[in-house]
VEXKOL-841814 format. One line per 8 residues: number of its first residue (from 1); their letters; for each residue x, y, z of C-alpha. Coordinates in nm, 2 decimals, decimal comma, padded with zeros to 4 digits. Last residue first. Layout:
BEGIN
NUM> A> X:Y:Z | ...
***
This chain:
BEGIN
366> QKSIEIMM> -07,72:04,22:02,65 | -07,78:03,98:02,38 | -07,40:03,86:02,39 | -07,46:03,79:02,73 | -07,76:03,60:02,70 | -07,57:03,37:02,44 | -07,27:03,34:02,69 | -07,48:03,24:02,98
358> KDFEGDSN> -07,63:02,95:02,77 | -07,30:02,86:02,70 | -07,18:02,84:03,03 | -07,49:02,64:03,12 | -07,45:02,39:02,91 | -07,54:02,37:02,53 | -07,20:02,25:02,43 | -07,05:02,09:02,75
350> FHKRQAKL> -06,93:02,33:03,04 | -07,20:02,36:03,29 | -07,42:02,03:03,30 | -07,19:01,80:03,14 | -06,89:01,92:03,29 | -07,02:01,91:03,62 | -07,17:01,60:03,60 | -06,86:01,43:03,50
342> WGGFVDDI> -06,61:01,64:03,78 | -06,79:01,52:04,06 | -07,13:01,56:04,21 | -07,15:01,92:04,19 | -07,18:02,04:04,55 | -06,99:01,79:04,78 | -06,82:01,60:04,46 | -06,66:01,96:04,35
334> TFLRLEPF> -06,52:02,00:04,70 | -06,60:02,25:04,94 | -06,36:02,49:05,11 | -06,42:02,76:05,42 | -06,12:02,96:05,45 | -05,78:02,93:05,63 | -05,52:03,15:05,51 | -05,20:02,98:05,35
326> DNKHKEAV> -04,84:03,04:05,45 | -04,93:03,01:05,83 | -04,98:02,65:05,77 | -04,63:02,60:05,64 | -04,49:02,34:05,91 | -04,86:02,17:05,94 | -04,90:02,10:05,58 | -04,52:01,94:05,58
318> EPLIPRYH> -04,65:01,72:05,85 | -04,99:01,64:05,71 | -04,87:01,57:05,39 | -05,11:01,69:05,15 | -04,90:02,03:05,03 | -05,10:02,35:04,94 | -04,96:02,50:04,63 | -04,75:02,83:04,68
310> NKAIIEQS> -04,43:02,69:04,49 | -04,26:02,66:04,84 | -04,53:02,45:04,95 | -04,48:02,22:04,64 | -04,11:02,19:04,70 | -04,15:02,10:05,05 | -04,41:01,84:04,92 | -04,10:01,70:04,71
302> DKDYLHKL> -03,88:01,68:04,99 | -04,15:01,48:05,20 | -04,23:01,22:04,95 | -04,58:01,25:04,76 | -04,44:01,41:04,44 | -04,21:01,08:04,44 | -04,47:00,85:04,33 | -04,56:01,11:03,99
294> YEEAIDRT> -04,18:01,07:03,91 | -04,15:00,72:03,97 | -04,47:00,61:03,77 | -04,28:00,79:03,47 | -03,94:00,66:03,52 | -04,02:00,30:03,53 | -04,29:00,35:03,22 | -04,02:00,52:03,01
286> GRQDVLRD> -03,99:00,26:02,74 | -04,18:00,52:02,47 | -04,46:00,26:02,35 | -04,48:00,15:02,70 | -04,51:00,52:02,82 | -04,74:00,62:02,56 | -05,03:00,34:02,63 | -05,00:00,42:02,98
278> LVAVPPEA> -05,01:00,81:02,99 | -04,91:00,85:03,39 | -05,15:01,06:03,58 | -05,14:01,37:03,77 | -05,45:01,54:03,96 | -05,51:01,90:04,04 | -05,73:01,93:04,33 | -05,89:02,30:04,38
270> KISISPVV> -06,12:02,32:04,72 | -06,35:02,55:04,63 | -06,44:02,89:04,79 | -06,60:03,04:05,09 | -06,56:03,38:05,28 | -06,32:03,50:04,99 | -05,98:03,55:05,04 | -05,89:03,88:04,90
262> IEFGENER> -05,53:03,90:04,75 | -05,35:04,25:04,76 | -05,14:04,36:04,49 | -04,87:04,62:04,62 | -04,69:04,72:04,29 | -04,36:04,71:04,44 | -04,40:04,33:04,54 | -04,44:04,22:04,18
254> VLKSLIAE> -04,28:03,90:04,20 | -04,45:03,83:04,55 | -04,77:03,94:04,47 | -04,79:03,74:04,13 | -04,65:03,45:04,31 | -04,93:03,48:04,59 | -05,18:03,50:04,33 | -05,08:03,22:04,11
246> NEWALFAD> -05,03:02,98:04,41 | -05,42:03,08:04,50 | -05,56:03,02:04,17 | -05,69:03,35:04,05 | -05,99:03,54:03,95 | -05,84:03,89:03,89 | -05,99:04,18:04,00 | -05,97:04,56:03,87
238> GNGRKVFD> -05,90:04,49:03,53 | -05,61:04,55:03,26 | -05,29:04,63:03,39 | -05,07:04,45:03,12 | -04,80:04,29:03,33 | -05,06:04,20:03,64 | -05,42:04,14:03,48 | -05,30:04,03:03,13
230> DTADRAGT> -05,03:03,85:03,25 | -05,22:03,66:03,51 | -05,48:03,60:03,22 | -05,22:03,45:02,99 | -05,09:03,22:03,28 | -05,44:03,09:03,35 | -05,51:03,01:03,00 | -05,72:03,12:02,69
222> PMGQAVAN> -05,78:03,50:02,77 | -06,11:03,61:02,86 | -06,22:03,95:02,66 | -06,26:04,24:02,93 | -06,64:04,30:02,86 | -06,65:03,90:02,89 | -06,53:03,94:03,23 | -06,83:04,18:03,36
214> AFVKKTFE> -07,07:03,96:03,20 | -06,91:03,63:03,38 | -07,00:03,80:03,70 | -07,38:03,85:03,64 | -07,39:03,50:03,45 | -07,28:03,38:03,80 | -07,55:03,54:03,99 | -07,79:03,44:03,72
206> YAKKEAEE> -07,72:03,08:03,75 | -07,67:03,06:04,14 | -08,01:03,23:04,17 | -08,16:02,95:03,95 | -07,99:02,67:04,14 | -08,13:02,85:04,47 | -08,47:02,78:04,34 | -08,40:02,42:04,25
198> VNKAKSPD> -08,22:02,38:04,62 | -08,51:02,49:04,81 | -08,77:02,26:04,61 | -08,51:01,99:04,67 | -08,49:02,07:05,06 | -08,69:01,75:05,16 | -08,45:01,55:04,96 | -08,14:01,64:05,19
190> KLAALGGV> -07,79:01,65:04,97 | -07,83:01,99:04,85 | -07,90:02,11:05,19 | -07,54:02,07:05,35 | -07,45:02,34:05,12 | -07,65:02,62:05,36 | -07,85:02,46:05,62 | -08,19:02,61:05,52
182> AALEKDLA> -08,17:02,97:05,59 | -07,83:02,95:05,43 | -07,96:02,82:05,12 | -07,92:03,14:04,86 | -07,60:03,19:05,04 | -07,47:02,88:05,00 | -07,60:02,84:04,61 | -07,38:03,17:04,55
174> YGWIALYN> -07,10:03,05:04,67 | -07,11:02,72:04,50 | -07,17:02,90:04,17 | -06,85:03,13:04,26 | -06,64:02,87:04,32 | -06,77:02,67:04,01 | -06,70:02,95:03,76 | -06,32:03,00:03,90
166> WRAGGSTK> -06,27:02,63:03,90 | -06,36:02,59:03,56 | -06,14:02,90:03,48 | -05,87:02,67:03,59 | -05,96:02,44:03,37 | -05,89:02,66:03,09 | -06,01:02,63:02,72 | -06,40:02,65:02,77
158> PNPTVIKV> -06,39:02,84:03,12 | -06,22:03,12:02,95 | -05,95:03,28:03,15 | -06,05:03,54:03,43 | -05,99:03,92:03,45 | -06,30:04,13:03,60 | -06,38:04,50:03,55 | -06,55:04,63:03,85
150> DSKLLDEW> -06,79:04,93:03,74 | -07,09:04,72:03,73 | -07,06:04,61:04,07 | -07,15:04,22:04,07 | -06,78:04,10:04,14 | -06,84:04,25:04,52 | -07,06:03,97:04,60 | -06,77:03,74:04,58
142> NKINKPNG> -06,62:03,84:04,86 | -06,40:04,19:04,98 | -06,38:04,40:04,70 | -06,36:04,76:04,80 | -06,29:04,90:04,41 | -05,99:05,06:04,51 | -05,83:04,76:04,70 | -05,51:04,97:04,84
134> KRVLIVIT> -05,28:04,83:04,55 | -05,46:04,61:04,27 | -05,69:04,32:04,34 | -05,65:03,95:04,33 | -05,93:03,72:04,41 | -05,91:03,39:04,54 | -05,96:03,02:04,41 | -05,80:02,72:04,58
126> SYYPCSNN> -05,51:02,50:04,60 | -05,43:02,13:04,60 | -05,12:01,90:04,61 | -05,04:01,52:04,55 | -05,41:01,47:04,34 | -05,39:01,09:04,21 | -05,71:01,04:04,40 | -05,54:01,13:04,76
118> PLKKQWDK> -05,30:00,86:04,70 | -05,18:00,70:04,34 | -05,36:00,43:04,10 | -05,69:00,49:04,20 | -05,74:00,81:03,97 | -05,63:00,60:03,65 | -05,96:00,39:03,71 | -06,02:00,46:03,34
110> DLLGPKGN> -05,65:00,32:03,22 | -05,45:00,55:03,01 | -05,42:00,63:02,66 | -05,80:00,60:02,59 | -05,87:00,30:02,34 | -05,91:00,37:01,92 | -06,24:00,28:01,77 | -06,34:00,67:01,68
102> KEVAIDDI> -06,26:00,77:02,07 | -06,23:00,55:02,39 | -06,16:00,75:02,68 | -05,87:00,78:02,88 | -05,79:01,13:02,74 | -06,11:01,26:02,86 | -06,08:01,13:03,21 | -05,74:01,35:03,24
94> DFALALTV> -05,93:01,67:03,14 | -06,22:01,56:03,37 | -05,98:01,54:03,67 | -05,89:01,90:03,69 | -05,60:02,12:03,62 | -05,36:01,90:03,45 | -05,04:01,71:03,54 | -05,00:01,47:03,24
86> VDAQFGGQ> -04,74:01,19:03,24 | -04,52:01,04:02,94 | -04,57:01,26:02,65 | -04,57:01,22:02,28 | -04,82:01,49:02,12 | -05,08:01,29:01,91 | -05,41:01,47:01,91 | -05,53:01,31:02,26
78> VARSQGGS> -05,22:01,48:02,41 | -05,29:01,79:02,22 | -05,69:01,75:02,34 | -05,56:01,75:02,72 | -05,30:02,03:02,64 | -05,57:02,26:02,52 | -05,81:02,17:02,82 | -05,55:02,24:03,08
70> GANSKQVS> -05,43:02,57:02,96 | -05,07:02,57:02,86 | -04,74:02,43:02,99 | -04,52:02,20:02,87 | -04,25:02,00:03,01 | -03,91:01,81:02,99 | -03,70:01,59:03,22 | -03,40:01,43:03,07
62> IKEGTKDF> -03,24:01,15:03,23 | -02,87:01,03:03,34 | -02,92:00,66:03,49 | -02,71:00,58:03,80 | -03,00:00,42:03,95 | -03,10:00,61:04,27 | -02,87:00,90:04,28 | -02,94:00,95:03,89
54> WYKAFVDN> -03,34:00,92:03,95 | -03,30:01,21:04,25 | -03,06:01,43:04,01 | -03,35:01,39:03,77 | -03,61:01,46:04,00 | -03,48:01,77:04,18 | -03,42:01,93:03,81 | -03,77:01,82:03,73
46> YEAYLERT> -03,92:01,96:04,06 | -03,78:02,32:04,01 | -03,91:02,38:03,67 | -04,22:02,19:03,76 | -04,35:02,43:04,01 | -04,23:02,72:03,84 | -04,46:02,64:03,52 | -04,72:02,51:03,73
38> PDYSVNFL> -04,95:02,79:03,67 | -05,04:02,72:03,28 | -05,14:02,33:03,27 | -04,91:02,03:03,24 | -04,79:01,80:02,99 | -04,49:01,62:03,15 | -04,20:01,46:02,92 | -03,97:01,22:03,03
30> ERPEKESN> -03,65:01,18:02,83 | -03,40:00,90:02,81 | -03,05:01,01:02,81 | -02,91:00,94:02,45 | -02,69:00,61:02,44 | -02,32:00,64:02,46 | -02,16:00,54:02,10 | -02,25:00,85:01,95
22> CGTSIMFV> -01,94:01,09:02,00 | -01,74:00,76:01,94 | -01,93:00,71:01,61 | -01,76:01,07:01,50 | -01,45:01,01:01,65 | -01,38:00,66:01,54 | -01,49:00,77:01,15 | -01,26:01,07:01,15
14> GLFLVLLG> -00,97:00,85:01,31 | -01,07:00,55:01,04 | -01,04:00,83:00,80 | -00,72:00,98:00,88 | -00,56:00,63:00,90 | -00,70:00,53:00,57 | -00,56:00,86:00,41 | -00,21:00,80:00,55
6> LTGKKM> -00,21:00,45:00,40 | -00,29:00,58:00,08 | -00,02:00,83:00,07 | 00,24:00,59:00,19 | 00,13:00,33:-00,07 | 00,01:00,00:00,01
***
């Protein structure tokens, strides 16, 4: 072999070894979490912590990624083919919808997904409060004050945002409790002898909620909770922002110089955002072991501390007790207590021709 040819061969082999050597190690497995708007900060921190936890436990490096948008839109994206391993959405209905068979194709997870983790697969909870501007110039003290004609309300759209559906139900529940006060409040909902009272209270709750959303429609309703936050906090629109408690606390801290104030209503809803493994996808992607541990680890003490740090209410008693002064006490009702669960609430209030659609038609004619 000629000397020049030999040199070229050696050079070629060297380049080949370098190029293949760079790819000789397998790319880190990726875990993808599809989440809703206000969890951006929570999972940005948790993802880094979990990647380290997994490496310490197994010696494997992984890449943990996330996506944030309105909960309903995220649910539809996953159903439309978006590749993910877990969902951490704003409400159970959005995950139930992913589990339903459609067009002859099975759902992406088992229908009993909520039984697979503690507390109905809800590792934290929050509630709905009202964020107002410095000095509370419109003197907003409770849900009732949102009916004032001069109060401009900011809320995302319940058709696209899970957070907005919690907003809507918090307001409806307050109106019911008020109308039923003389016959036992919300407890009357489960008393057959109070059926007539409940029927009349439901009509009043409809009108009350419609008036609140009429004030919101006038401002335009963003598609997601974080868009709504930006509308109120950054762009200066509106007098009252109906917000997740964690989002309101974060806004107040980040914009401390603007002096936002949080109005805690007399009663609100216990907002429980659930989490789930996308069974069909993790088996395809080879990530089931990581995905299951990722969600299970949310219930550990250290993770519950991260949850509290990011202004969600932890469910682990010892962590909740430690942070009890970080969260004001208030009366909370659950979606099961008042609305019979998410399936019934969705059908009655948010499906096509539901109560919310009827409100929007009536508001448009005013």
